[in-house]
Backbone as numpy.savetxt, mean C-alpha at the origin, in Angstrom:
# Nx Ny Nz CAx CAy CAz Cx Cy Cz
27.94 -32.40 13.35 26.67 -31.81 12.97 26.55 -31.83 11.45
25.44 -32.34 10.96 25.23 -32.41 9.52 24.42 -31.23 9.03
24.78 -30.77 7.86 24.00 -29.72 7.24 22.89 -30.35 6.42
21.82 -29.63 6.23 20.71 -30.15 5.42 19.47 -30.28 6.27
18.46 -30.88 5.68 17.18 -31.03 6.35 17.02 -32.46 6.81
16.76 -32.64 8.08 16.52 -33.99 8.59 15.10 -34.41 8.24
14.83 -35.68 8.41 13.48 -36.21 8.11 12.44 -35.55 9.00
12.77 -35.31 10.28 11.78 -34.71 11.18 11.49 -33.26 10.77
12.52 -32.54 10.32 12.28 -31.18 9.86 11.42 -31.18 8.61
11.70 -32.08 7.68 10.94 -32.15 6.44 9.48 -32.43 6.71
9.19 -33.36 7.60 7.79 -33.68 7.89 7.10 -32.51 8.61
7.84 -31.73 9.38 7.28 -30.55 10.03 6.88 -29.51 8.99
7.72 -29.30 8.01 7.43 -28.33 6.96 6.20 -28.74 6.16
6.03 -30.03 5.97 4.88 -30.53 5.21 3.55 -30.23 5.91
3.60 -29.95 7.19 2.38 -29.70 7.96 1.99 -28.23 8.01
2.80 -27.36 7.42 2.50 -25.94 7.43 1.30 -25.68 6.53
0.36 -24.90 7.04 -0.81 -24.53 6.24 -0.95 -23.01 6.25
-1.67 -22.51 5.28 -1.91 -21.08 5.16 -3.40 -20.82 5.11
-3.80 -19.71 5.70 -5.23 -19.37 5.73 -5.66 -18.64 4.47
-4.71 -18.33 3.59 -5.03 -17.67 2.32 -4.43 -18.47 1.18
-4.99 -18.27 0.02 -4.45 -18.86 -1.20 -3.27 -17.99 -1.62
-2.06 -18.47 -1.39 -0.87 -17.65 -1.64 -0.68 -17.33 -3.12
-1.03 -18.24 -3.99 -0.90 -17.97 -5.43 -1.85 -16.84 -5.82
-3.08 -16.91 -5.36 -4.05 -15.84 -5.68 -3.62 -14.52 -5.04
-3.11 -14.57 -3.82 -2.63 -13.35 -3.17 -1.48 -12.72 -3.96
-0.60 -13.54 -4.47 0.51 -13.03 -5.30 -0.02 -12.41 -6.59
-1.02 -13.02 -7.17 -1.62 -12.46 -8.39 -2.23 -11.09 -8.12
-2.92 -10.97 -7.00 -3.53 -9.67 -6.66 -2.46 -8.63 -6.39
-1.38 -9.04 -5.75 -0.27 -8.11 -5.51 0.34 -7.66 -6.83
0.52 -8.59 -7.75 1.05 -8.23 -9.07 0.09 -7.32 -9.82
-1.21 -7.56 -9.68 -2.20 -6.68 -10.31 -2.06 -5.26 -9.76
-1.90 -5.14 -8.45 -1.73 -3.83 -7.83 -0.46 -3.15 -8.34
0.64 -3.88 -8.33 1.90 -3.31 -8.80 1.83 -2.93 -10.28
1.13 -3.72 -11.08 0.96 -3.39 -12.50 0.16 -2.10 -12.66
-0.86 -1.93 -11.83 -1.66 -0.70 -11.87 -0.81 0.52 -11.51
0.01 0.39 -10.50 0.92 1.48 -10.13 1.88 1.75 -11.28
2.41 0.69 -11.87 3.37 0.83 -12.97 2.76 1.53 -14.19
1.46 1.35 -14.39 0.78 2.01 -15.52 0.68 3.52 -15.33
0.86 3.98 -14.11 0.81 5.41 -13.81 2.21 5.86 -13.40
3.02 6.12 -14.39 4.42 6.46 -14.20 4.63 7.56 -13.16
3.71 8.49 -13.09 3.85 9.63 -12.16 3.92 9.17 -10.70
3.32 8.03 -10.38 3.35 7.54 -9.00 4.74 7.15 -8.53
5.64 6.93 -9.48 6.98 6.52 -9.10 8.06 7.50 -9.57
7.69 8.45 -10.44 8.72 9.34 -11.00 8.47 10.83 -10.77
7.24 11.21 -10.50 6.92 12.63 -10.35 6.96 13.04 -8.88
7.93 13.85 -8.54 8.05 14.30 -7.15 6.77 15.00 -6.67
6.16 15.89 -7.47 4.92 16.51 -6.99 3.81 15.50 -6.71
3.66 14.51 -7.57 2.62 13.49 -7.36 2.91 12.68 -6.11
4.16 12.28 -5.94 4.54 11.48 -4.77 4.34 12.28 -3.49
4.77 13.53 -3.49 4.61 14.36 -2.29 3.13 14.60 -1.97
2.33 14.79 -3.00 0.90 14.97 -2.77 0.29 13.68 -2.22
0.70 12.54 -2.73 0.19 11.25 -2.25 0.55 11.05 -0.77
1.75 11.43 -0.40 2.17 11.32 1.01 1.30 12.22 1.88
1.07 13.44 1.44 0.20 14.36 2.19 -1.20 13.78 2.33
-1.74 13.26 1.26 -3.09 12.69 1.29 -3.14 11.46 2.21
-2.09 10.67 2.18 -1.99 9.49 3.05 -2.01 9.91 4.51
-1.18 10.87 4.87 -1.07 11.28 6.27 -2.24 12.12 6.75
-2.69 13.07 5.93 -3.72 14.00 6.38 -5.14 13.47 6.21
-5.35 12.59 5.25 -6.72 12.17 4.96 -6.95 10.68 5.20
-6.11 9.83 4.63 -6.33 8.39 4.75 -6.21 7.90 6.19
-5.10 8.20 6.85 -4.91 7.68 8.21 -6.01 8.16 9.17
-6.39 9.43 9.16 -7.49 9.83 10.04 -8.82 9.16 9.67
-9.08 9.00 8.38 -10.34 8.37 7.96 -10.41 6.92 8.43
-9.37 6.17 8.18 -9.39 4.76 8.54 -9.36 4.60 10.07
-8.74 5.53 10.78 -8.73 5.48 12.25 -10.14 5.70 12.81
-10.94 6.52 12.13 -12.31 6.79 12.59 -13.27 5.64 12.29
-12.84 4.71 11.46 -13.71 3.59 11.06 -12.98 2.27 11.27
-12.63 1.93 12.51 -11.80 0.76 12.76 -12.44 -0.58 12.39
-13.74 -0.66 12.36 -14.38 -1.94 12.05 -14.65 -2.12 10.55
-14.36 -1.11 9.77 -14.61 -1.18 8.32 -13.38 -1.66 7.57
-13.61 -2.38 6.49 -12.53 -2.72 5.56 -12.52 -1.64 4.49
-11.50 -0.79 4.54 -11.43 0.34 3.63 -10.23 0.22 2.71
-10.37 0.79 1.51 -9.30 0.76 0.51 -9.20 2.15 -0.12
-8.02 2.79 -0.02 -7.89 4.15 -0.53 -7.71 4.20 -2.04
-7.68 5.42 -2.57 -7.37 5.64 -3.97 -5.96 5.17 -4.27
-5.63 5.00 -5.54 -4.38 4.39 -5.95 -3.14 5.10 -5.42
-3.10 6.42 -5.47 -1.91 7.14 -5.00 -1.66 6.91 -3.52
-2.71 6.98 -2.74 -2.61 6.77 -1.30 -2.29 5.30 -1.01
-2.91 4.41 -1.76 -2.68 2.98 -1.57 -1.21 2.64 -1.81
-0.61 3.25 -2.84 0.79 3.03 -3.15 1.69 3.49 -2.00
1.44 4.66 -1.44 2.24 5.16 -0.31 2.04 4.25 0.89
0.80 3.85 1.15 0.49 2.96 2.27 1.27 1.65 2.10
1.24 1.09 0.91 1.95 -0.14 0.58 3.44 0.01 0.89
4.05 1.09 0.41 5.48 1.32 0.64 5.79 1.50 2.12
4.90 2.14 2.85 5.10 2.35 4.28 5.05 1.01 5.02
4.12 0.16 4.67 3.99 -1.14 5.35 5.20 -2.04 5.12
5.98 -1.77 4.09 7.17 -2.58 3.83 8.30 -2.29 4.82
8.11 -1.31 5.68 9.04 -1.01 6.78 8.25 -1.17 8.08
8.01 -2.41 8.52 7.05 -2.65 9.60 7.32 -1.93 10.92
8.57 -1.81 11.34 8.84 -1.11 12.61 8.47 0.37 12.50
8.90 0.99 11.42 8.57 2.40 11.20 7.07 2.57 11.01
6.46 1.65 10.28 5.03 1.72 10.02 4.25 1.72 11.34
4.53 0.76 12.19 3.82 0.66 13.47 4.02 1.93 14.29
5.24 2.40 14.37 5.54 3.60 15.14 4.83 4.83 14.58
4.99 5.06 13.28 4.39 6.24 12.65 2.86 6.21 12.71
2.28 5.09 12.34 0.82 5.01 12.25 0.18 5.06 13.63
0.81 4.44 14.60 0.28 4.54 15.97 0.30 5.99 16.44
1.36 6.70 16.13 1.46 8.11 16.53 0.45 8.97 15.77
0.28 8.73 14.47 -0.57 9.59 13.65 -2.06 9.20 13.68
-2.34 7.90 13.80 -3.74 7.45 13.75 -4.24 6.92 15.08
-3.35 6.80 16.05 -3.77 6.32 17.36 -3.81 4.80 17.48
-3.56 4.11 16.40 -3.56 2.64 16.40 -2.91 2.15 15.11
-2.57 0.88 15.11 -2.04 0.28 13.88 -3.20 0.06 12.92
-3.04 0.49 11.71 -4.05 0.29 10.68 -3.68 -0.98 9.93
-4.48 -2.01 10.16 -4.21 -3.29 9.52 -4.61 -3.28 8.06
-3.99 -4.15 7.34 -4.28 -4.34 5.92 -4.56 -5.83 5.76
-5.66 -6.17 5.16 -5.95 -7.58 4.97 -6.11 -7.87 3.49
-5.77 -9.09 3.14 -5.94 -9.52 1.76 -7.43 -9.64 1.44
-7.81 -9.18 0.29 -9.21 -9.23 -0.14 -9.29 -9.83 -1.53
-10.43 -10.43 -1.80 -10.69 -10.88 -3.17 -10.92 -9.64 -4.02
-10.93 -9.82 -5.32 -11.16 -8.67 -6.20 -12.53 -8.03 -5.93
-13.54 -8.87 -5.72 -14.87 -8.30 -5.47 -14.92 -7.59 -4.11
-14.26 -8.13 -3.09 -14.20 -7.46 -1.80 -13.45 -6.13 -1.92
-12.39 -6.14 -2.70 -11.60 -4.93 -2.91 -12.43 -3.84 -3.56
-13.17 -4.18 -4.59 -14.01 -3.18 -5.26 -15.12 -2.68 -4.36
-15.72 -3.56 -3.59 -16.78 -3.16 -2.65 -16.21 -2.23 -1.58
-15.03 -2.58 -1.05 -14.39 -1.75 -0.03 -13.97 -0.39 -0.60
-13.47 -0.38 -1.83 -13.06 0.88 -2.45 -14.30 1.78 -2.66
-15.41 1.19 -3.05 -16.64 1.97 -3.25 -17.10 2.57 -1.91
-17.08 1.77 -0.86 -17.47 2.25 0.46 -16.53 3.35 0.93
-15.23 3.16 0.71 -14.25 4.16 1.11 -14.45 5.46 0.36
-14.72 5.36 -0.94 -14.97 6.57 -1.75 -16.14 7.36 -1.16
-17.21 6.66 -0.78 -18.38 7.34 -0.20 -18.01 8.03 1.12
-17.28 7.34 1.99 -16.87 7.94 3.26 -15.93 9.13 3.03
-15.01 8.96 2.09 -14.03 10.01 1.79 -14.74 11.26 1.29
-15.62 11.11 0.33 -16.33 12.25 -0.27 -17.20 12.94 0.79
-17.84 12.17 1.66 -18.67 12.75 2.71 -17.82 13.49 3.75
-16.59 13.03 3.97 -15.72 13.62 4.99 -14.87 14.76 4.44
-14.39 14.61 3.22 -13.46 15.57 2.62 -14.02 16.11 1.31
-14.91 17.04 1.40 -15.56 17.58 0.20 -14.58 18.26 -0.75
-13.49 18.81 -0.24 -12.55 19.56 -1.08 -11.32 18.74 -1.50
-11.31 17.47 -1.17 -10.16 16.61 -1.52 -10.68 15.40 -2.29
-10.31 15.28 -3.56 -10.83 14.16 -4.36 -10.33 12.82 -3.86
-11.14 11.80 -4.04 -10.73 10.44 -3.68 -9.67 9.95 -4.65
-9.92 10.10 -5.93 -8.96 9.73 -6.97 -8.33 11.00 -7.52
-7.07 10.92 -7.87 -6.32 12.08 -8.34 -6.01 11.93 -9.83
-6.13 13.05 -10.53 -5.67 13.09 -11.92 -4.19 13.41 -11.87
-3.36 12.40 -12.08 -1.91 12.56 -11.92 -1.33 13.60 -12.88
-1.94 13.78 -14.01 -1.44 14.76 -14.99 -1.70 16.18 -14.53
-2.60 16.34 -13.56 -2.98 17.67 -13.10 -2.14 18.16 -11.92
-1.19 17.35 -11.46 -0.36 17.72 -10.32 0.95 18.25 -10.85
1.18 19.54 -10.68 2.39 20.17 -11.22 3.35 20.67 -10.17
2.83 21.25 -9.13 3.67 21.89 -8.13 3.81 21.00 -6.90
5.00 20.96 -6.32 5.14 20.21 -5.06 4.31 20.88 -3.97
3.90 20.08 -3.02 3.15 20.61 -1.89 4.15 21.26 -0.94
4.31 22.58 -1.08 5.34 23.28 -0.31 4.88 23.61 1.10
3.57 23.70 1.31 3.08 24.08 2.62 2.84 22.87 3.52
3.31 21.71 3.12 3.10 20.51 3.93 4.44 19.85 4.24
4.65 19.57 5.51 5.83 18.83 5.94 5.39 17.43 6.33
5.95 16.41 5.70 5.56 15.03 6.05 5.68 14.77 7.54
4.74 14.01 8.07 4.68 13.74 9.50 5.31 12.41 9.90
5.50 11.52 8.95 6.10 10.22 9.25 7.59 10.39 9.48
8.13 9.62 10.43 9.58 9.63 10.64 10.27 8.85 9.52
9.57 7.93 8.93 10.10 7.14 7.82 10.01 7.97 6.54
11.07 7.96 5.76 11.12 8.76 4.54 10.31 8.05 3.44
9.04 8.39 3.35 8.15 7.73 2.38 8.53 8.05 0.95
9.00 9.24 0.69 9.40 9.60 -0.66 10.56 8.71 -1.13
11.53 8.49 -0.26 12.64 7.60 -0.60 12.16 6.16 -0.74
11.20 5.75 0.09 10.66 4.38 0.01 9.98 4.16 -1.33
9.21 5.14 -1.79 8.57 5.04 -3.10 9.64 4.87 -4.18
10.71 5.62 -4.07 11.80 5.51 -5.03 12.42 4.11 -5.03
12.61 3.56 -3.85 13.20 2.21 -3.75 12.27 1.14 -4.32
10.98 1.30 -4.10 10.03 0.27 -4.53 9.59 0.43 -5.98
9.93 1.55 -6.59 9.41 1.86 -7.92 9.82 0.87 -9.00
10.91 0.17 -8.82 11.39 -0.77 -9.84 11.02 -2.22 -9.54
10.33 -2.47 -8.44 10.03 -3.84 -8.06 9.17 -4.56 -9.10
8.13 -3.91 -9.57 7.27 -4.56 -10.56 8.05 -4.90 -11.83
8.92 -4.01 -12.23 9.75 -4.28 -13.41 10.55 -5.56 -13.20
11.13 -5.71 -12.00 11.94 -6.88 -11.72 11.11 -8.16 -11.72
9.97 -8.16 -11.07 9.16 -9.37 -11.06 8.48 -9.58 -12.40
8.19 -8.49 -13.11 7.60 -8.59 -14.44 8.54 -9.26 -15.42
9.83 -9.05 -15.26 10.81 -9.73 -16.12 10.67 -11.23 -15.99
10.52 -11.70 -14.75 10.40 -13.13 -14.52 9.11 -13.68 -15.13
8.05 -12.92 -15.07 6.77 -13.37 -15.61 6.86 -13.51 -17.12
7.47 -12.53 -17.78 7.53 -12.58 -19.24 8.51 -13.64 -19.74
9.48 -14.01 -18.90 10.45 -15.03 -19.30 9.91 -16.44 -19.11
8.87 -16.60 -18.33 8.33 -17.95 -18.04 7.46 -18.45 -19.17
């Protein structure tokens, strides 16, 4: 048995196609990670992270579950927690199905689609949750949410900690190129 790629395997790989522009999708992902990185509290402040988890579970998941045909995009803190949760697909499917009644899909969007979806989500959020802001002032979060116990079986706070350095690592490669 020979190691390596045979001619038939190579020609098979050449036929693979993607329904999205992977380079553009990577750029949008880097833009998102850069935005998170600009808000240090999203990765270092336990009160901010715990509040984001509460907002994700108590507000985002129920909202998106009530609007299954809409493309919705949450505020940055919730989006970051959602992102970290999706990186553990088995736990994500289990937790979200239990909490929202279904898997909440995430689809790649262009920048203009993203802004339009975020605007629509902000309107739905404000109409549904008058006492909970769509966007959070991270500097204004001081105390941990003591009266809230996270509902996900997956440790989202630990996941945020693990993912917090990812942009730094990929950013090193970008600046070296």
